[in-house]
SEDODO-103569 format. One record per residue (C-alpha): residue in three letters; x, y, z. Coordinates in steps of 0.25 Angstrom, whole numbers, plus 5000, padded with zeros to 4 digits. Example, Ala and Ser with C-alpha at 12.3 -4.5 7.8 and 13.67 -1.06 7.14 Angstrom:
// SEDODO-103569
Ala504949825031Ser505549965029
// end
This chain:
// SEDODO-103569
Met517548985295Lys516648925285Thr515548835290Thr515048715283Phe513548675283Cys513348545291Val512248455286Leu511648345296Thr511648215289Leu510748095292Met511748025300Ile511648135311Cys510248075315Ser510647925312Phe510247895326Tyr508847915323Leu508647795314His509247655313Pro510647675307Ser510447585295Ser509247665291Leu510047795291Asp511247725284Glu510247675273Val509747815271Asp511147885271Gln511647785260Leu510447815252Ile510647965252Gln512147945249Ala511747865237Gly510847975232Lys509547895235Gly508948015243Asp507547975240Thr507747835245Ala508347885257Val507147975260Glu506147855258Arg507047765267Met506947875278Arg505547895276Glu505247745279Glu506047765292Val505147875296Lys503847795294Lys504347695304Thr504447795315Glu503347895312Asn503347965326Asp504847975327Pro505448115323Leu506848065321Pro506647975309Leu505848085303Tyr507048185305Asn507948085298Phe506948085286Gly507048235286Ile508648225286Thr508548125274Leu507648215266Tyr508648325269Arg509848245265Val509248215251Gly508948355248Arg507448355251Tyr507448475260Glu506048515260Glu505548375263Ala506648365274Leu506148505280Arg504748455281Ile505048325288Leu505948395298Gln504948505301Ala503948405304Ile504748335315Asp504348365329Pro505648355337Lys504848375350Glu505848385362Asn507048325354Lys508048435354Asp509048355346Leu507948335335Gln507548485336Ala508948535333Lys509148435322Leu507848465315Ala508148615315Leu509548585310Gln509048505299Gln508048595294Gly509048705294Asn509948615285Ile508748595276Gln508448745275Phe509948775273Arg509948675261Leu508648735255Ala509348875256Gln510548815248Gln509648765238Leu508948895236Lys510348965235Lys510648895223Ser509648985215Gly510249105222Pro510149175235Ser508649195238Ala507649225249Gly507249075249Gly508649035252Ile508749135263Leu507549085269Ser508048945270Met509348985275Glu508649065286Arg507848945290Ala509048855290Leu509748955300Gly508548965308Tyr508448805309Tyr509948805313Glu509748905324Ser508648825329Ala509448705330Asn510548775337Gln509548825347Ile508948685350Lys510248615350Ala511548675344Gly512348585336Lys513648595327Glu512848575314Ser511748675318Lys512748785322Asn513548765310Asn512348765301Gln511748885307Gln513148965304Val513148915290Ala511648955288Ser511949085293Ile513049115284Gln512249055272Leu511049145276Glu511949265277Asp512549245263Leu511149215257Leu510549345263Leu511749425257Glu511649365244Val510149385243Ser510249535248Lys511349565237Ser510349515226Gln509249605232Val510149725232Thr510549695218Arg509049695214Ala508749815222Glu509849895214Arg509249855201Leu507849895206Ser508350025211Ser508850055197Leu507450025191Asn506850125202Lys506050005208Leu506250055222Pro505149975229Glu505749845223Glu507149895227Glu506749915241His506249775242Glu507549715238Leu508349805247Arg507549775259Asp507649625257Ala509149645255Leu509249725268Gln508549625276Ala509449515270Arg510649585274Gln510249615287Arg509949475290Ala511249435285Leu511849535295Glu511049465306Leu511749335302Asn513149395301Ser513249525309Glu514749535306Asn514649545291His514949695289Lys514649675274Thr513249645277Ser513149765286Gln513649855274Leu512649785264Ile511549815274Glu511949965274Glu511949965259Thr510649905258Thr509949995268Ala510550115261Arg509950065248Leu508550035254Val508550175260Thr508850245247Asn507750155240Leu506750195251Met507050345250Arg506950335235Gln505550265236Gly505150375247Glu505450485238Glu504750425226Leu503550395234Gly503550535239Lys503650595225Glu502450505221Ala501650555233Asp501950705229Val501350685215Ala500150595219Lys498850645216Glu497950555225Ser498050575240Arg498050435243Asn499150405234Met499950515239Glu499850475253Asn500150335250Lys501450375242Arg501850465253Gln501650355264Gln502550265255Ala503650365254Ile503650385269Ala503650235272Lys504850215262Leu505650335269Asp505250285283Asp505950145279Ala507150215274Val507250305287Val507250175295Leu508450125287Asp509150255287Pro508750335299Thr509850445298Asn509650475283Lys509250625283Thr508850625269Leu507950505271Ala507250575283Ser507050705276Ala506350625264Arg505450555274Glu505150685281Glu504750745268Gln503750635264Ile503150635278Lys502850785277Lys502250775264Met501350655269Ser500950745281Ala500650855272Met499850765263Leu498950715274Thr498750855279Asp498250895265Glu497250775265Ala496750805279Glu496450945274Lys495650905262Gln494950805271Ala494550905282Ala494251025273Val492751005271Ala492550975286Leu493451095291Ala492651185282Lys491251155288Pro490651215301Glu490751115313Leu489251085313Lys489251045298Leu490350925300Asn489750795297Ala490350655299Ala491050655286Asp491750785290Glu492150735303Lys492750605297Asn493550695287Leu494050775298Glu494450655306Arg495150595294Ala495850725291Lys496350735305Ser496950595304Lys497750635292Leu498250755299Asp498650675311Glu499550585302Ala500050715295Met500450775308Thr501050645313Met501950645301Asp502350795301Ala502150865314Thr502550995307Asn501350985298Thr500651115302Lys499551105292Ala499150965297Thr499151025312Glu498251145308Leu497251065300Asn497250955311Gln496851065321Gln495751115312Ile495150985311Leu495250955326Glu494451085329Lys493451055318Met493150925324Glu493150975338Glu492151085334Ser491250985326His491150885338Val490750995347Asn489751045338Gln489150905335Gly489150885350Asn488351005353Glu487350975341Ala487150835347Leu486850895361Lys485750985354Ala485150865347Ala485050795360Glu484250915366Thr483150885355Ala483250735354Glu481850665356Thr482350545364Ala483250525375Gln484050425366Lys484250525355Lys484650635366Leu485650535371Asp486250505357Ala486450645354Val487150675367Lys488050555365Lys488450615352Ala488650745358Ala489550685368Glu490350615357Gln490550745349Phe491050825361Glu492050705365Lys492550715351Ala492750865352Leu493550845365Glu494450745358Gln494850855349Asn494950955360Ser494750915374Lys494651065378Asn493451095370Gln492551155380Ser491251145371Ala491550995369Gln491750975384Glu490451055388Gly489650975377Leu490150845382Lys489850875396Lys488450915392Ala488250785384Glu488850695395Ala487850755405Gln486650715397Leu487150565394Ser486650505408Asp485250555407Leu485150535392Asn485650395393Gly484650365404Glu483450435397Ala483750355384Gly483850225392Gln482550255399Glu481950295385Ala482350165379Leu481850085391Ala480450155389Lys480450115375Ala480749975378Gln479649965388Ser478650025378Ile478849925367Pro477949805371Ser476749825362Gly475549745357Gly475149685370Ala476549635374Ser476749645389Ser478149575391Thr479449555384Ala479049415380Glu477849475372Leu478649575364Ser478849555349Ser480249515345Gln480449655338Asp479949725351Leu480849635360Gln482049675352Lys481649825352Thr481449825367Thr482849755369Asp483549865361Leu482849975369Leu483149915382Asn484649895378Lys484750045375Ala484050075388Val485049995396Gln486250055388Asn485750195390Leu485350175405Asp486650115408Ala487350235402Ala486550325410Leu486850255423Ala488350255420Leu488250405419Lys487350425430Pro487450315440Gly486250285450Glu485150355442Gly483950285447Ser483050305435Tyr484050255425Gln484450135434Lys482950095435Ser482750105420Leu484050025417Glu483549915426Gln482149915419Ala482849915405Gln483849805409Lys482649715414Met481849735402Leu483149705393Asp483349575401Ala481949535398Thr482049565383His483349485382Asp482749365389Glu481549375379Ile482449385367Asn483249265372Lys482049185375Arg481449205361Ala482849165355Leu482849035363Thr481449005358His481749035344Asn482948935345Gly482148825351Glu482548845365Gly481548775375Thr480948685364Gly482048585364Gln482348625349Asn483348705343Pro483048795330Ser483548685321Gly482548585327Gly483548505335Arg483448465350Glu483948565360Gly485148485364Asp485648485349Arg485648635349Glu487048685346Ala487648775356Lys487548925353Pro488649025355Pro488549125366Gly487949265365Asp487049295353Gly487449165346Lys488349225336Met489749175333Leu490849265337Pro491549345327Leu492649255319Ser493749345325Leu493349305339Asn493249155336Asn494549155328Gly495549075337Gly496749115329Ser497249205318Gln498249195307Arg499749225310Pro500149355304Val501049355292Thr502349425295Gln503249465283Ser504649445286Lys505949425278Phe506449285279Trp507749325284Asn507149395296Lys506849275304Lys507549135306Ile506749015304Arg506648915316Asp505448835312Trp506048695313
// end
């Protein structure tokens, strides 16, 4: 059954204004005096600025005389509030406008713009029916759906034709673009009319074309990777080849030829990564463990990362597995040796703090070795030895820092208040270190009397230095003098932010963020923005 497109006329809303006004506007439109009719209705709107109903009639007038964009802006600006009848009419009329815009665009041939307008029209009609279903909105929704289906199929046909021409020119990426758009258009058309078997057949044909295109691209990119001289270019080409074949497999998961081509590229990628890892690790693997430096360790870590990826791609890559094991053993032995060296350095260190730093380094190296091999007995014993020293070394380093802080007052200074600014800051830094180390010592050895007593002394002195620093800062800023640094009165001083007076980072002060941009084909969603 063929459905006709219904258009709401101005007379449908005749109860919104005085009949004589509507009759006059209708007569002007019938006489071809559309602009005069619009001005007449604009005058009516000015008389009732806060009434949405005359504004609605104004939008309908613009629509009837073909000024669609203006009509759309007017209708979108109306706030229907709780008026369900007006809400439904607004949705319906905006759907009508979008339908007419789509028809205008279609005169120049099927296009993405025409599809977009028809999608919006359909969305508006669906919204109108959800709010308050009516004969017109139901009819128009059905017609818009049919029109949209036809537009999608026409556009997809043109896209496939262009794809065929591009294929003959071996412009495969451009052909892929056209085929993807055509496939999405046909899939959307099938959503609108699931009983159209011809559309289903077209989807199968387009999918097959796209799979062939992706497979050709994958093979060509693989060949380019085979002859690439620069490793980065080779890796990039191989990754592109795999990505194209991955896409093809998703479209045709049962294609054995396709799966075989993909597997071949993956194995080549795994082998390439293994070769790169071998080159990167070669120098470090050839060195004695004690000769490894930071650069050697970094190269081994990078090589291992490549091997992890290679083994994930191809579990049968025995070269990658064996090389990975060599690297792990090398790193493990290096960490153990560095840990032992750090313990030796601690024995001859001149100060408690230097001994502590060396033992901490030793513990860190033994822990790294155990991450490689949790059963490494040398690492276990070394870590146990290092940890056994940490409590006392933290305590000794804390007491050492406290003693240095207590010895700083010089030049006759007998109290914190008499310290120079430089000595005051130095004292504070030492006391902070003392508190930190003594806290750590007590955490490892709770209840140790000498450490507890030293911690209390250090904390008391630290509180005093902080008080003195704050006192000097307030004096510098004019506190207690009735003036602020700019010379104004104390009551005029601006409030300072909490903490150290610095502003929070911008990211913490930002009350919002931009909405992420999502790329989506226009036929993937229905517009309901009335």
